[in-house]
C-alpha positions in Angstrom: -29.7 2.2 29.9 -29.4 5.5 28.1 -26.8 8.3 29.0 -28.8 11.3 29.9 -27.1 13.5 31.9 -25.1 15.0 28.9 -25.7 17.8 26.5 -26.8 16.5 23.0 -26.6 18.3 19.7 -30.4 18.4 18.7 -30.0 19.8 15.3 -28.0 22.1 13.4 -29.7 25.9 13.0 -30.2 25.5 9.4 -32.3 22.5 10.0 -34.8 25.0 11.4 -37.5 26.0 9.3 -39.8 29.2 9.8 -42.9 27.5 9.4 -42.5 23.7 10.3 -41.4 22.2 13.5 -38.7 19.6 13.5 -39.4 16.2 14.4 -36.4 14.1 16.3 -36.0 10.9 18.6 -33.2 10.8 21.1 -32.6 8.4 23.9 -36.0 6.7 23.3 -37.9 10.1 23.3 -40.1 11.6 20.7 -39.2 15.3 20.5 -40.3 18.2 18.6 -38.1 21.5 17.8 -39.2 24.5 16.9 -38.2 28.3 16.5 -40.6 30.8 17.3 -41.1 34.4 15.2 -39.0 36.0 18.2 -36.2 33.5 17.4 -36.9 31.3 20.5 -36.2 27.8 20.4 -38.0 25.2 22.3 -37.4 21.4 22.6 -40.3 19.5 24.0 -42.1 16.1 24.0 -43.6 15.4 20.5 -47.2 15.1 21.8 -50.4 17.2 22.3 -51.4 16.9 25.8 -55.3 17.1 24.7 -55.5 14.3 22.6 -51.9 12.8 22.3 -51.1 13.4 18.9 -47.6 14.5 17.7 -46.9 18.2 17.8 -44.4 17.7 14.8 -48.0 17.5 12.3 -48.8 20.9 13.2 -46.9 24.2 12.3 -45.4 27.4 14.1 -47.7 30.2 14.5 -46.3 33.3 15.9 -44.6 32.6 19.0 -46.3 29.1 19.6 -46.3 25.8 17.9 -49.8 25.0 17.1 -51.5 21.3 17.1 -52.9 20.7 13.8 -55.8 18.1 15.4 -57.7 21.2 17.6 -55.3 24.2 17.3 -54.1 24.2 21.0 -50.9 26.4 21.2 -48.0 25.9 23.3 -44.9 28.3 24.0 -41.0 27.3 23.9 -41.5 26.2 27.5 -44.4 23.7 26.8 -47.1 25.6 28.4 -50.6 25.8 26.7 -51.3 29.5 25.8 -54.3 29.3 23.5 -57.2 26.7 23.4 -59.4 28.0 20.5 -62.7 26.3 21.5 -62.6 27.6 25.5 -64.7 30.3 26.4 -63.2 33.5 26.8 -64.2 33.5 30.3 -62.3 30.3 31.4 -58.8 30.4 32.1 -56.2 27.6 30.5 -56.1 24.8 33.3 -52.5 24.7 34.5 -52.3 20.9 33.6 -52.3 22.1 30.0 -48.8 21.7 29.3 -46.1 19.3 28.3 -42.7 18.3 29.2 -39.9 20.4 27.7 -36.2 20.4 27.8 -33.1 22.8 28.6 -31.9 24.2 25.4 -28.6 26.1 24.6 -27.6 27.4 21.2 -23.6 27.3 20.2 -21.5 26.4 17.3 -24.7 27.5 15.1 -26.4 24.8 16.8 -29.1 23.7 19.0 -28.2 21.6 22.0 -30.8 19.7 24.4 -30.0 18.3 27.9 -32.6 15.2 28.4 -31.5 14.3 32.0 -31.6 15.7 35.0 -31.4 19.3 35.0 -29.4 19.4 38.3 -26.4 18.3 36.2 -26.9 20.6 32.9 -25.0 23.5 34.2 -22.0 21.6 35.3 -21.9 19.5 31.9 -20.0 21.4 29.1 -20.1 21.0 25.3 -17.2 19.6 23.0 -15.0 22.3 21.7 -16.3 22.6 18.2 -15.1 26.2 17.6 -14.6 25.9 14.0 -18.6 25.3 13.6 -18.8 29.5 14.0 -16.9 30.2 11.0 -16.1 27.5 8.6 -18.5 26.3 5.7 -20.1 22.9 6.2 -22.2 20.2 5.0 -24.0 17.7 7.1 -25.9 14.3 6.7 -27.7 12.0 9.1 -27.6 8.1 9.0 -29.8 5.8 11.2 -28.5 2.1 11.5 -28.4 -0.6 14.1 -24.9 -1.0 16.1 -23.3 -1.1 19.2 -23.1 2.5 20.7 -19.6 1.9 22.5 -18.2 0.4 19.2 -19.4 3.3 17.0 -17.8 5.8 19.4 -14.4 3.9 19.7 -14.2 3.2 15.6 -14.4 6.9 14.8 -11.0 7.6 16.5 -9.5 4.3 15.1 -6.8 5.5 12.9 -5.8 2.2 11.9 -9.0 1.4 9.6 -8.6 4.2 7.2 -6.4 2.6 5.0 -8.4 -0.5 4.8 -12.2 0.5 5.2 -11.7 3.6 3.2 -9.3 2.8 0.7 -11.7 3.2 -2.2 -12.8 6.7 -1.0 -10.2 8.3 1.1 -7.5 6.4 -0.6 -4.3 8.4 -0.4 -6.0 11.7 0.0 -5.5 11.6 3.9 -2.1 10.1 3.9 -1.2 6.5 4.9 0.0 4.6 8.1 2.1 1.8 7.8 3.3 -1.1 9.8 4.9 -0.1 13.3 4.2 1.6 16.4 2.6 4.9 15.6 3.2 7.8 18.2 -0.3 9.2 18.9 0.8 11.9 21.6 -2.5 11.7 23.3 -4.0 14.1 26.1 -6.8 13.0 28.0 -9.1 14.0 30.7 -11.8 12.2 32.7 -14.4 12.3 29.8 -12.4 13.2 26.7 -9.3 12.3 24.7 -7.3 14.5 21.7 -4.1 13.7 20.1 -2.1 14.1 17.2 -0.1 11.6 14.7 1.7 11.9 11.4 0.2 10.3 8.1 2.4 9.7 5.2 1.7 11.9 2.4 1.6 9.2 -0.4 -1.2 11.3 -2.5 -1.3 11.2 -6.3 0.7 14.0 -8.0 -2.3 16.5 -8.4 -3.3 15.8 -4.8 -0.1 16.8 -3.6 0.0 20.0 -6.3 -3.0 21.2 -4.7 -2.8 20.0 -0.9 1.2 20.2 -0.6 4.2 18.3 -1.0 5.1 17.6 2.6 6.2 14.6 3.7 3.5 13.8 6.3 0.3 15.3 7.1 -0.5 16.1 10.7 -3.9 14.6 11.9 -5.6 15.8 15.1 -8.3 13.7 16.4 -10.6 14.0 19.6 -13.5 12.1 21.7 -15.8 13.4 24.0 -18.0 11.2 25.9 -20.5 9.9 24.9 -21.2 11.3 21.7 -18.9 13.3 19.6 -15.5 12.6 17.6 -13.0 14.5 15.6 -11.0 14.2 12.8 -8.8 17.0 11.5 -6.5 17.0 8.7 -4.1 19.7 8.5 -2.6 20.4 5.1 0.3 23.0 4.6 -2.4 25.8 3.4 -5.7 23.8 3.8 -7.8 21.8 6.3 -10.6 19.5 6.4 -12.6 18.9 9.8 -15.0 16.0 10.3 -17.2 16.0 13.5 -19.6 12.9 14.2 -22.2 13.2 16.7 -24.2 10.1 17.7 -26.5 8.8 20.0 -28.7 6.0 20.8 -32.4 6.7 19.4 -33.8 3.6 20.9 -32.3 0.3 22.3 -30.8 -1.1 19.1 -30.8 2.0 16.7 -28.0 4.6 16.7 -28.2 8.2 14.8 -24.9 10.0 13.6 -25.1 13.2 12.3 -21.7 13.8 10.4 -20.5 17.5 9.9 -17.8 18.3 7.5 -16.1 21.8 7.4 -13.2 23.1 5.3 -11.0 25.7 5.3 -9.4 27.2 2.0 -10.6 24.1 -0.4 -12.2 25.1 -3.5 -12.4 28.5 -2.2 -13.4 30.4 -5.4 -16.0 27.4 -6.2 -18.1 27.6 -3.1 -21.1 25.4 -4.7 -18.5 23.0 -5.9 -16.9 22.8 -2.4 -20.2 21.8 -0.8 -20.9 19.1 -3.5 -17.7 17.5 -3.2 -17.5 17.6 0.6 -21.0 16.2 0.8 -20.5 13.4 -1.6 -17.2 12.4 -0.2 -18.5 12.5 3.2 -21.5 10.4 2.7 -19.2 7.6 0.9 -17.0 7.7 3.7 -19.5 7.1 6.6 -21.4 4.4 4.4 -18.1 2.6 4.1 -18.0 2.8 7.9 -21.6 1.6 8.4 -21.2 -1.6 6.7 -18.6 -2.8 9.4 -20.6 -1.3 12.3 -23.4 -3.0 11.4 -22.0 -6.3 10.5 -20.5 -6.4 13.8 -23.7 -5.5 15.3 -25.1 -8.6 13.4 -22.4 -10.9 14.4 -22.6 -10.1 18.1 -26.3 -11.0 17.8 -25.9 -14.1 15.8 -23.0 -15.7 17.7 -23.1 -14.0 21.1 -19.7 -13.3 21.2 -18.8 -10.0 22.7 -14.9 -10.1 23.4 -12.9 -7.7 21.5 -8.9 -8.5 21.2 -6.7 -5.6 21.9 -2.9 -5.7 20.9 -0.2 -3.2 22.1 -0.7 -1.1 19.1 -4.4 -0.1 20.4 -3.2 2.6 22.5 -6.3 4.7 21.6 -8.5 1.8 22.5 -7.1 1.5 25.8 -7.8 5.1 26.7 -11.0 5.4 25.3 -12.2 2.2 27.2 -11.0 3.6 30.4 -13.0 6.8 29.8 -16.2 5.0 28.5 -16.3 2.2 31.6 -15.9 5.1 34.0 -18.5 7.4 32.5 -20.9 4.7 32.2 -20.5 3.4 35.5 -20.8 7.4 36.8 -24.0 7.8 34.8 -25.5 4.4 36.1 -24.7 5.4 39.5 -26.7 8.9 39.3 -29.4 7.5 37.2 -30.0 5.0 40.1 -29.8 8.1 42.4 -32.5 9.8 40.7 
């Protein structure tokens, strides 16, 4: 069952083309996204109601998206506004429309609400305010994995030393044996916290990022789709947001967005190249284990996960996930 009654990040604004629509698939639905000549953004089912072809094969024509098959045009609400072959004295039938979805634009991004609209106004967005001002790069990944494990793994501090030992290395500091104080704050559908990582970078890393004994790390999770890792150096900062959702019953999409402040500030092109390369490498390392876990689960039928006293974040995450998925299931049944 999909978790529908939430706002999902459909795309970043820089993905939108002034001529061509954008094709996406979210929660089992094929969607088309476009921005018209007035700057209005529409998200609707990727289907022309005339002959059931994808509207994403078409193009943007003024205020409308135009089907490339017979030229039917639709506005951002999914209502047909022009049928070239229709006699001028004949009105467009009311049935000539397609499903559209609620849209909002925040953090220089497009968000879509696919569920029951009566919940849309009461649901908020993760506080991703850094997206409004800091430079960013992004990358998408599609893979087969368990959505809950994806969400939990992205706020798991202990895996960084091991999974990312060759990419992150000592760049973000290290956690050593012993209980870590995560300073957790929590709500009904979110949790945040901070912890200290030992600064064991190379001399050159410390020279650039600082010689402090520890590196403060902020993390967060907002059900069901967004995690945050915020590395706070003395005078520099790097933030990684990961937004993830079910594409279909087996496939997960992850959009990783990396932002930074005062890193290679005088060399913006190099900063973008460096951050993009580093971000892709980090995600690919995570995917190795997420995909492997999915394969092992399918092969063995084993679903139990061993949790130890050190897994404080996992305990809190599981509490939120189980409570929210139960609420989502109840709302879906009542609809």
